[in-house]
N, C-alpha and C positions, 0 to 999 in steps of 0.2 A: 549454702543457698545457690541453686543453679540458675543461670540466665536463660530466658526463653529466646529462641531464635525467631526473629520476625521476618516474614517474607517481604520482598521488595515491591509487592503489588497485591491487588486483590486477586482472588481466584479466577475471576472473569477475564482478567488481562493476561493470564499466563498462557504461554504457548505449549500446546500438548503435542506429543509425537504419537501418531496412530500406529497400529500394527503393520500397516502397509508401507510405513516410512514417510508418509506425508505429514504435514504440519497443520494443526488446527488452532485458530485463534479468532475470537469474536464471532463464532458460529460459522466461519468460512474455512474450508479446507484448501490448503495450498500444496503444490508439488514440491516447493522448497522456498528458501529465502530469495528475495529479489526476482520472483517470477509472477508477473501480474496475471490476473484472471478476471473474467467478466462476472458480474454479480447481478443477474436478472431479478433476484428476489429483493434487492435493496430498493427502497422507494425513491431515493434521490440520485445516487451515484451509480455509474455504469460499470466501474472496475474497482478492484482492490488489489493490494500487494502487501506482502509481509516483508517490509524493508529491513535490512540489517546492514549497519555500518559500524565496524569494530565490534564492541560489545552491546551497542544499543539496538534494540529490536522494536519496531513500531508498525502497527497496522495502519495503512494509509488507504483511504478511499478517494477516488478521483474520477473525473469525467462526468459531464452533465448527461443525464439520461434522456432529457427531452429535446436536446439540440439535434437537429438533422444534419446540417453542414455548417462549418465555419472555416475560414481560411487559416491554415496552420501558421503562416508567417506572421499574421497579425497577433496571434496568441504568443508566439515566440518573442516578438518585439515588446509586447506589453508585459510579459512575465519573465524577462531575461534575468532580472535580479533574483527572483525566487528560484529559477532553474539552476543557477550557479550555487545554491545552498547545498545541493547534493541529493543523495538517495532518500533522505528523510523528509523531503518536501513533495507535496502532491504535484506541483508544477513540473518537477523533474520527470515524473512518470507520465504525466499528460503529454509532455513534449516528446518523450520516447515513443508513446503510442501514436502520435502524429507522424513521426518518422517512418513507422512501419506501414501506416495507411497510404503514405504518399509514394511508396515504391511500386 
C-alpha cells in the first residue's frame, strides 16, 4: 500500500514561477521575493509583497488605499513592536515604504 503525498497548502496559495522568471501568487505577479509592488486592482490595500524569511513564504498586503497623508514617525512609534517582528509582518513593509517616501 503506497502513501499519498499531501501538499502543504491549497493550490490557490502556491507560488508559481512564470516563463519570464517572475513569481505569481494570489493573482499578483512579483519580480521576486521581498520586492513590494503596488496593487491598484485591490479594493483595500495599496501594496503587496511576497515576503520570504528562511523557508517561510507569505503574501502580505499593506498600506491603506484611501489615506492621503499621514506622518511617518507617528506610524513608526505606534507600530514599533510589530515592525521588529521582521519581514513577515505588514508593519515592517509599511515602515520600509515610508522610508522611501521621505527621502
